[in-house]
C-alpha positions as CSV (number, residue, x, y, z in Angstrom):
1,M,116.3,9.5,-25.3
2,Y,113.6,6.9,-26.1
3,D,110.6,8.8,-24.7
4,Y,109.4,9.4,-28.2
5,Y,108.8,5.7,-28.7
6,P,105.7,4.2,-27.1
7,Y,106.5,1.3,-24.8
8,N,104.9,-2.1,-25.5
9,K,104.1,-0.9,-29.0
10,V,105.2,-2.3,-32.4
11,L,107.8,0.1,-33.9
12,G,107.7,-1.5,-37.3
13,Y,108.3,-4.9,-38.9
14,F,110.5,-6.9,-41.2
15,R,109.5,-9.7,-43.5
16,Y,110.7,-11.9,-46.3
17,N,109.7,-15.0,-48.2
18,I,111.8,-18.1,-48.7
19,D,112.6,-19.9,-52.0
20,K,113.9,-23.3,-50.7
21,D,114.9,-24.5,-54.2
22,S,117.4,-21.7,-54.7
23,N,118.1,-21.2,-51.0
24,A,117.3,-17.6,-51.2
25,A,115.3,-15.0,-49.3
26,Y,113.2,-12.7,-51.4
27,A,110.5,-10.0,-51.3
28,M,112.1,-8.3,-48.2
29,Q,110.0,-5.6,-46.7
30,I,111.0,-3.1,-44.0
31,M,108.4,-1.0,-42.4
32,N,109.2,1.6,-39.7
33,F,106.2,3.3,-38.1
34,Y,108.1,6.0,-36.3
35,Q,111.2,8.2,-36.9
36,P,114.5,6.4,-37.5
37,S,116.0,5.2,-34.2
38,I,118.9,3.1,-32.9
39,I,116.4,0.5,-31.8
40,F,115.1,0.0,-35.3
41,A,118.6,0.1,-36.8
42,N,119.8,-2.6,-34.4
43,D,116.7,-4.7,-35.2
44,L,117.4,-4.3,-38.9
45,K,121.0,-5.4,-38.4
46,Q,119.8,-8.5,-36.5
47,F,117.3,-9.2,-39.3
48,L,120.0,-9.3,-41.9
49,T,122.3,-11.3,-39.6
50,D,119.6,-13.9,-39.2
51,I,119.1,-14.1,-43.0
52,F,122.7,-14.6,-43.8
53,E,124.4,-16.0,-40.8
54,K,121.8,-17.9,-38.8
55,F,119.8,-19.3,-41.7
56,Q,122.6,-19.2,-44.3
57,F,120.5,-18.1,-47.2
58,R,122.9,-17.7,-50.2
59,K,121.0,-14.7,-51.6
60,L,118.6,-11.9,-50.6
61,R,116.5,-10.4,-53.4
62,Y,114.2,-7.3,-52.9
63,A,112.7,-4.4,-54.7
64,C,111.1,-1.1,-54.3
65,Y,109.2,1.4,-56.4
66,I,111.4,4.4,-57.4
67,G,110.5,7.4,-55.4
68,N,109.3,5.4,-52.4
69,A,110.7,6.8,-49.1
70,I,112.5,3.4,-48.4
71,E,114.5,3.6,-51.7
72,K,117.4,5.5,-50.2
73,Q,117.6,3.1,-47.3
74,Y,117.6,0.1,-49.6
75,D,120.4,1.8,-51.7
76,K,122.5,2.2,-48.5
77,I,121.9,-1.4,-47.3
78,T,122.8,-2.7,-50.7
79,Q,126.0,-0.7,-50.9
80,K,127.0,-1.5,-47.3
81,Y,126.8,-5.2,-47.8
82,G,128.3,-5.4,-51.3
83,G,125.0,-6.0,-53.1
84,R,124.0,-4.6,-56.4
85,I,121.1,-3.0,-58.2
86,V,120.0,-5.7,-60.7
87,G,117.9,-3.5,-62.9
88,I,114.8,-1.3,-63.3
89,Q,111.4,-2.6,-64.4
90,K,109.8,0.3,-66.3
91,E,106.2,1.2,-65.4
92,D,105.9,-2.0,-63.4
93,N,102.8,-1.5,-61.4
94,K,99.9,1.0,-61.0
95,L,99.6,2.3,-57.5
96,M,96.7,3.9,-55.6
97,D,97.3,7.3,-57.3
98,G,96.5,5.6,-60.6
99,K,100.1,6.2,-62.0
100,Y,102.5,3.5,-63.1
101,Y,105.8,3.3,-61.3
102,D,109.2,1.9,-62.1
103,C,110.5,-0.8,-59.8
104,K,114.2,-1.1,-58.8
105,L,115.5,-4.6,-58.2
106,Y,118.3,-5.5,-55.7
107,E,120.3,-8.5,-54.5
108,I,122.9,-9.3,-51.9
109,L,124.9,-12.6,-52.1
110,L,125.9,-14.3,-48.9
111,K,129.6,-14.2,-49.9
112,D,129.4,-10.4,-50.4
113,Y,127.5,-9.9,-47.2
114,L,130.2,-11.8,-45.2
115,K,133.0,-9.8,-46.9
116,N,131.3,-6.5,-45.9
117,E,129.8,-7.4,-42.6
């Protein structure tokens, strides 16, 4: 079942920044280098568990450009854990293709995560 995935290789990564003053994690990034897998899904679950349960951050803030392949996944994560779409920043940034893209902003609160976990 896992023969598709190279052994001893990085499958992807997760990252976020910390705002100590507001006890929040922000600028979450999820990068999967291969097709979706149970391994990556389990790692994502652990990543979120660490943010909210291990480190007890009271909020997770993140964003993505509308049309990005990760947008649907971010929508699902947000809905699953009781988060919300905060808003849309119109024509927020110019990307490599020279076009300006809208940015969708998300947040999940600790109390909502724990209710939906």
